[in-house]
PAPA-384957 format. One record per residue: residue in one letter; x, y, z of N, C-alpha, C, O, CB in turn. Coordinates in steps of 0.1 Angstrom, whole numbers, padded with zeros to 4 digits, always signed. Glycine has a CB too. Layout:
N
aXYZXYZXYZXYZXYZ;...
END
This chain:
90
m+0745+0758+0910+0757+0752+0908+0767+0754+0919+0768+0766+0924+0764+0758+0895;i+0773+0744+0924+0782+0745+0935+0796+0748+0930+0801+0741+0921+0782+0732+0944;r+0802+0758+0935+0816+0761+0931+0826+0756+0941+0825+0759+0953+0817+0777+0929;i+0835+0748+0937+0845+0743+0945+0857+0753+0947+0861+0758+0937+0851+0729+0940;m+0861+0755+0959+0871+0765+0962+0884+0759+0958+0889+0749+0963+0871+0769+0977;q+0891+0766+0948+0904+0761+0943+0915+0766+0952+0915+0778+0956+0906+0765+0929;i+0925+0758+0955+0936+0762+0962+0949+0759+0954+0948+0751+0945+0937+0755+0976;a+0959+0766+0957+0972+0764+0950+0983+0768+0959+0982+0775+0969+0972+0773+0937;v+0995+0763+0956+1007+0766+0964+1017+0773+0954+1021+0767+0944+1014+0753+0970;i+1020+0786+0957+1029+0793+0948+1042+0794+0955+1043+0794+0968+1023+0807+0944;k+1053+0796+0948+1066+0798+0953+1072+0811+0948+1073+0813+0936+1075+0786+0950;t+1076+0820+0957+1083+0832+0954+1092+0837+0965+1088+0835+0977+1072+0843+0950;g+1103+0842+0962+1112+0847+0972+1118+0836+0981+1122+0839+0992+1106+0857+0980;g+1118+0823+0976+1124+0812+0984+1114+0807+0994+1117+0799+1002+1136+0817+0991;k+1101+0812+0993+1091+0807+1003+1079+0802+0995+1077+0805+0983+1087+0819+1012;q+1071+0794+1002+1059+0788+0995+1047+0794+1003+1047+0795+1015+1059+0773+0996;y+1036+0797+0995+1024+0802+1001+1012+0794+0996+1011+0791+0984+1022+0817+0997;l+1003+0791+1005+0990+0784+1002+0980+0795+0999+0977+0804+1008+0985+0775+1013;v+0974+0796+0987+0965+0807+0983+0952+0801+0978+0951+0790+0973+0972+0816+0972;r+0942+0810+0978+0929+0807+0973+0925+0820+0965+0931+0830+0966+0918+0805+0984;e+0915+0818+0956+0910+0830+0949+0904+0840+0958+0897+0837+0967+0899+0826+0938;g+0908+0853+0956+0903+0864+0965+0912+0866+0977+0909+0876+0984+0889+0861+0969;s+0921+0857+0980+0930+0859+0992+0941+0870+0990+0945+0872+0978+0936+0846+0997;r+0945+0876+1000+0956+0885+1000+0968+0880+1007+0967+0874+1018+0952+0899+1006;v+0980+0881+1001+0992+0875+1007+1003+0886+1006+1004+0893+0996+0996+0862+0999;k+1011+0887+1017+1023+0895+1017+1035+0887+1013+1038+0877+1020+1024+0902+1031;i+1041+0891+1002+1053+0884+0998+1065+0894+0998+1063+0905+1000+1051+0878+0984;e+1077+0888+0995+1089+0897+0994+1087+0907+0983+1080+0904+0973+1102+0889+0992;r+1093+0919+0985+1090+0930+0975+1095+0926+0961+1105+0920+0959+1098+0942+0979;i+1086+0929+0951+1089+0927+0937+1086+0940+0930+1079+0949+0935+1080+0915+0931;e+1091+0941+0918+1089+0953+0910+1075+0955+0906+1067+0946+0906+1098+0953+0898;n+1071+0967+0902+1058+0971+0899+1054+0964+0885+1060+0967+0875+1056+0986+0898;k+1044+0956+0886+1038+0950+0874+1023+0950+0876+1018+0950+0887+1043+0935+0871;k+1016+0951+0865+1001+0951+0866+0996+0937+0870+0988+0936+0879+0995+0956+0854;k+1000+0927+0862+0996+0913+0865+1008+0904+0867+1018+0906+0861+0988+0908+0853;l+1006+0895+0877+1016+0886+0880+1010+0872+0877+0999+0869+0880+1021+0887+0895;v+1019+0863+0872+1014+0849+0870+1024+0840+0876+1036+0841+0874+1013+0846+0854;f+1019+0831+0885+1028+0822+0892+1024+0808+0888+1013+0805+0883+1026+0823+0908;d+1033+0798+0889+1030+0784+0887+1027+0777+0900+1034+0780+0910+1042+0778+0880;d+1017+0769+0899+1013+0761+0911+1022+0749+0912+1024+0742+0902+0998+0757+0910;i+1029+0747+0923+1039+0736+0924+1033+0723+0928+1040+0713+0927+1049+0740+0934;l+1020+0723+0931+1013+0710+0935+1006+0704+0923+1008+0692+0919+1004+0712+0946;f+0997+0712+0917+0988+0707+0907+0991+0711+0893+0984+0707+0883+0974+0711+0910;g+1001+0719+0891+1005+0724+0877+0996+0734+0871+0996+0736+0859+1005+0712+0868;k+0988+0741+0880+0979+0752+0875+0987+0765+0874+0998+0766+0878+0967+0753+0884;k+0980+0775+0868+0985+0789+0868+0977+0797+0878+0965+0795+0879+0985+0795+0854;v+0984+0806+0884+0978+0815+0894+0980+0830+0890+0992+0834+0888+0983+0813+0909;e+0970+0837+0888+0971+0851+0884+0968+0860+0896+0958+0858+0903+0961+0854+0872;a+0976+0871+0897+0974+0880+0908+0977+0894+0904+0983+0896+0893+0984+0876+0920;k+0972+0903+0912+0975+0917+0910+0981+0923+0923+0978+0919+0934+0962+0925+0905;i+0989+0934+0921+0995+0940+0933+0985+0950+0939+0979+0958+0933+1008+0948+0928;s+0983+0948+0952+0974+0956+0960+0982+0968+0965+0978+0980+0963+0968+0949+0972;r+0993+0966+0972+1001+0977+0977+1015+0972+0980+1017+0960+0981+0994+0983+0990;q+1024+0982+0983+1037+0978+0987+1040+0987+0999+1035+0998+1001+1048+0982+0976;g+1048+0981+1008+1051+0988+1021+1063+0981+1028+1070+0974+1022+1039+0988+1030;r+1064+0985+1041+1074+0979+1049+1068+0975+1062+1059+0981+1068+1085+0990+1052;y+1074+0964+1068+1069+0959+1081+1074+0968+1092+1081+0977+1089+1074+0944+1083;k+1070+0965+1104+1074+0973+1116+1089+0970+1118+1094+0960+1114+1066+0969+1128;k+1095+0979+1125+1110+0978+1127+1113+0967+1137+1106+0966+1147+1115+0992+1132;v+1123+0960+1134+1129+0949+1143+1142+0954+1148+1150+0958+1140+1130+0935+1136;i+1144+0954+1161+1156+0959+1167+1166+0947+1170+1162+0937+1176+1153+0966+1181;i+1178+0948+1165+1188+0938+1167+1198+0944+1177+1204+0954+1174+1195+0934+1154;f+1200+0938+1189+1208+0943+1199+1218+0932+1203+1214+0922+1208+1200+0948+1211;k+1231+0935+1202+1241+0925+1206+1248+0931+1218+1251+0943+1218+1252+0923+1194;y+1251+0923+1228+1257+0927+1240+1266+0917+1246+1262+0905+1247+1246+0932+1250;k+1277+0920+1251+1286+0911+1258+1289+0917+1272+1295+0928+1272+1299+0908+1250;p+1286+0911+1282+1288+0917+1296+1303+0918+1299+1311+0909+1295+1281+0908+1306;k+1306+0928+1306+1319+0931+1311+1330+0934+1300+1341+0935+1304+1324+0919+1320;k+1326+0935+1288+1335+0938+1277+1333+0951+1270+1340+0955+1261+1334+0927+1267;r+1323+0959+1274+1319+0971+1268+1316+0970+1254+1319+0979+1245+1330+0981+1270;y+1309+0959+1250+1305+0957+1236+1290+0957+1235+1283+0949+1241+1311+0943+1232;r+1286+0967+1227+1271+0969+1225+1270+0973+1210+1277+0982+1205+1265+0979+1235;k+1260+0967+1204+1256+0971+1190+1241+0971+1189+1235+0961+1193+1263+0962+1179;k+1236+0982+1184+1222+0983+1182+1219+0986+1167+1225+0995+1161+1215+0994+1191;k+1210+0978+1161+1207+0980+1147+1192+0978+1145+1186+0969+1152+1216+0970+1138;g+1186+0985+1135+1172+0983+1132+1171+0978+1118+1179+0981+1109+1164+0996+1134;h+1160+0971+1115+1157+0966+1102+1142+0966+1099+1134+0962+1107+1163+0952+1100;r+1139+0971+1087+1125+0970+1082+1125+0963+1069+1130+0968+1059+1119+0985+1081;q+1118+0952+1068+1117+0944+1056+1106+0950+1047+1095+0953+1052+1114+0929+1059;e+1109+0951+1034+1099+0955+1025+1091+0944+1020+1095+0932+1019+1106+0962+1013;f+1078+0947+1016+1069+0936+1012+1060+0942+1001+1059+0954+0999+1060+0931+1023;t+1054+0932+0993+1044+0935+0983+1032+0927+0987+1033+0915+0988+1049+0932+0969;e+1020+0933+0988+1008+0926+0991+1001+0923+0977+0998+0933+0970+0999+0934+1001;i+0998+0911+0975+0991+0907+0962+0978+0901+0965+0975+0896+0976+1000+0897+0954;e+0969+0903+0956+0955+0897+0957+0954+0887+0945+0956+0890+0934+0944+0908+0956;i+0950+0875+0949+0949+0864+0939+0935+0866+0932+0925+0866+0938+0949+0850+0946;t+0936+0868+0919+0924+0870+0911+0918+0858+0905+0906+0856+0904+0927+0880+0901;k+0927+0849+0900+0922+0837+0893+0932+0825+0894+0944+0827+0893+0920+0840+0878;i+0927+0813+0895+0934+0801+0895+0929+0793+0883+0917+0790+0883+0934+0793+0908;f+0937+0790+0873+0933+0783+0861+0942+0772+0857+0940+0765+0847+0930+0792+0850;
END
């Protein structure tokens, strides 16, 4: 039996992600839940996922500078993320 690879497009955190069964995706941080269910925005299917891990990206440095005015600002930012694994598309 040939199994057709199902794909879906989920929307979370104001962004859209193209996913397949078994794929891992880093999305914006969400609270701890055991199972997540997303709606597919293209085909109307349901996408089930589980949380793999949560973490933070590498630091991004924001540096503002204006020459001859003695104006300097340095700021760092680390965005938090949640990595999910797509378990089932139905």
